[in-house]
C-alpha positions in Angstrom: 5.5 -9.9 20.2 6.3 -5.8 19.7 4.2 -3.7 21.5 2.3 -1.0 19.7 3.4 2.3 19.8 1.0 4.3 21.1 -1.1 3.7 24.4 -4.5 4.2 23.7 -6.5 6.0 26.1 -9.8 4.5 24.8 -9.0 1.1 24.3 -12.5 0.1 22.2 -11.1 2.0 19.6 -7.7 -0.1 19.3 -9.9 -3.3 19.9 -12.1 -1.9 17.1 -9.2 -1.6 14.5 -8.3 -5.1 15.0 -11.9 -6.1 14.1 -12.4 -7.3 10.2 -15.6 -7.4 8.4 -15.1 -11.0 8.2 -15.4 -11.3 12.1 -19.5 -10.6 11.2 -19.6 -8.4 14.3 -21.8 -5.8 14.4 -19.0 -3.2 14.2 -15.8 -3.7 12.6 -12.5 -1.7 11.0 -13.8 -0.2 7.8 -14.3 2.9 8.5 -11.3 3.3 10.6 -9.5 1.9 7.7 -10.5 4.5 5.8 -9.6 7.1 7.7 -6.0 5.6 8.7 -5.9 5.2 4.7 -5.8 9.3 4.5 -4.0 9.9 7.3 -1.3 8.0 6.3 -1.3 9.5 2.4 -1.2 12.9 4.4 1.9 11.9 6.9 4.0 10.2 4.1 3.4 13.3 1.9 4.8 15.7 4.4 7.9 13.6 5.3 9.0 13.1 1.4 8.1 17.3 1.1 10.7 17.6 4.2 13.1 14.7 2.9 16.5 16.1 3.9 16.2 18.9 2.1 16.2 17.3 -1.1 13.5 18.9 -3.7 11.6 15.9 -5.2 9.8 16.3 -7.8 5.6 15.6 -7.9 6.0 12.6 -10.2 9.2 11.2 -8.0 7.3 12.0 -4.9 4.5 10.0 -6.4 6.2 7.3 -6.9 8.3 7.0 -3.4 4.7 7.3 -1.6 3.7 4.5 -3.6 5.9 2.2 -2.6 5.3 3.2 0.9 2.0 3.0 1.2 2.0 -0.4 -0.9 0.1 -3.1 0.7 3.7 -5.3 0.9 5.0 -2.3 3.0 2.2 -2.1 5.5 1.6 -6.1 5.6 5.3 -6.0 6.9 4.8 -3.2 9.8 1.5 -4.9 10.9 3.5 -8.3 11.1 6.2 -6.8 13.1 3.8 -5.3 15.2 2.6 -8.5 16.2 -1.3 -7.2 14.7 -1.3 -10.9 13.1 -1.5 -12.6 15.9 -4.2 -10.2 17.2 -6.8 -9.5 14.4 -10.3 -11.3 14.6 -11.2 -12.6 11.5 -13.8 -14.7 10.2 -12.9 -18.7 10.1 -12.5 -18.8 6.7 -9.6 -16.7 7.3 -8.4 -18.3 10.2 -7.8 -21.2 8.1 -4.7 -19.7 6.2 -2.1 -17.4 6.5 -3.5 -13.7 6.3 -3.4 -11.8 2.6 -1.2 -8.9 2.5 -4.4 -7.0 1.9 -6.1 -7.9 5.3 -2.7 -7.1 7.3 -2.2 -3.6 5.4 -6.4 -3.3 6.1 -5.3 -3.8 9.9 -2.5 -1.4 9.8 -4.6 1.4 8.6 -7.2 0.6 11.0 -5.1 0.9 13.7 -3.5 4.1 12.2 -6.8 5.5 12.1 -7.4 4.6 15.8 -4.3 6.1 16.8 -5.6 9.8 15.2 -8.8 9.6 16.9 -7.7 8.6 20.1 -4.6 11.6 19.8 -4.5 13.4 17.0 -2.3 14.2 14.1 0.7 14.2 16.1 0.5 10.9 17.3 -0.3 9.5 14.2 2.7 11.3 12.4 4.7 9.0 15.2 3.4 6.1 15.0 3.9 6.1 11.2 7.4 7.5 11.9 8.0 4.8 14.4 7.0 1.7 12.0 7.5 3.1 8.9 10.7 4.7 9.6 13.1 2.6 7.3 10.9 2.6 4.7 10.7 6.5 5.0 14.3 6.6 5.1 14.6 4.9 1.6 12.1 6.6 0.1 14.0 10.1 1.3 17.3 9.3 -0.3 18.6 9.3 -3.6 16.6 7.8 -6.2 17.3 4.0 -6.7 16.0 3.8 -9.9 13.4 1.3 -9.2 11.5 -0.3 -12.6 7.9 -1.0 -12.2 7.8 -2.9 -15.8 10.8 -4.8 -14.9 9.4 -6.1 -11.4 6.5 -7.6 -13.0 7.8 -9.0 -15.4 9.9 -11.1 -13.4 6.8 -11.4 -10.9 4.9 -12.8 -13.8 7.5 -15.5 -15.1 7.8 -16.6 -11.3 4.5 -16.9 -10.2 2.3 -16.8 -13.5 4.2 -18.7 -16.0 3.8 -15.6 -18.7 4.9 -12.4 -19.7 2.8 -9.2 -19.2 1.2 -7.9 -22.6 0.7 -3.6 -22.2 -2.8 -3.4 -24.1 -4.2 0.6 -25.1 -7.4 1.3 -23.6 -8.1 4.7 -24.4 -6.1 8.1 -25.5 -7.3 12.1 -25.4 -6.4 15.4 -25.7 -4.7 17.4 -28.7 -1.7 16.1 -30.9 0.4 18.0 -28.4 -1.0 17.2 -25.3 -1.9 13.5 -25.6 -3.0 11.1 -22.5 -2.8 7.5 -22.6 -4.5 4.8 -20.7 -3.1 1.5 -20.5 -3.5 -2.0 -18.7 -1.9 -5.2 -18.1 -2.8 -8.1 -19.2 -1.0 -11.5 -18.5 -2.6 -15.2 -18.5 -6.3 -14.5 -19.4 -6.2 -12.1 -16.5 -6.6 -7.6 -17.0 -5.3 -5.5 -14.4 -6.4 -1.9 -13.8 -5.9 0.1 -16.5 -3.3 4.0 -15.9 -3.3 7.1 -17.1 -0.2 8.5 -18.1 1.4 11.5 -20.6 3.0 8.9 -23.0 2.3 5.5 -23.5 5.4 4.7 -21.6 4.6 6.4 -18.7 1.1 4.8 -18.5 2.8 1.4 -19.3 5.3 2.2 -16.0 2.2 3.1 -14.1 0.3 0.1 -14.9 2.6 -2.1 -14.3 2.7 -0.7 -10.6 -1.1 -1.1 -10.9 -0.6 -4.7 -11.6 1.7 -5.0 -9.0 0.0 -3.7 -6.3 -2.5 -5.9 -6.9 -0.5 -8.8 -7.0 1.3 -8.1 -3.7 -2.4 -7.7 -1.9 -3.5 -11.4 -2.7 -0.1 -12.8 -2.1 0.0 -14.5 1.8 2.4 -12.4 4.1 5.6 -13.4 4.1 5.6 -14.9 0.7 8.6 -13.9 -1.7 8.6 -10.1 -2.4 7.3 -8.9 -6.1 
């Protein structure tokens, strides 16, 4: 089992980071997850800002950051670190493969613990060591990912239907409209998303649906 790339001075922080709320302990890792999520956003945003001298536009940085911090990427990193074997969960979760959402939250919890144990530089080193390939891919040339196409393929494969895009709201003057769209498939509605055009809103809504579906998928299942 690979070792976590950080030597904890306070081992209790690491133990707390591995304690899921389902374990029913007096303390769990939810506060560390919250902290780790914020640290991860900062570190990844800075990495993208400085990536290979490429002046990425804000929208492109947002797209690439979302891919790096996705549940699938973080869950895969947690599995490579062997955190799936160390995490303390309740009986209901022990009886099946851990969902990506649980593993991704454990990753964030451990990152939060690293930050408290040794500061931002140590947290940055942890992210670089564990998400290095994802950071390198995101820092390179645009690869033309299409969330709507990815979602359609996933829905056809897993849900047996095609996604529909529902306009929930629109605001603003004619020259500065904003649109809120949600994906519906199989009688299920996913979180809505805003965009400056309806097409942009549909793209963000597709990404929201992908994030939900990936979070609920067991670790190790086929990628979306």
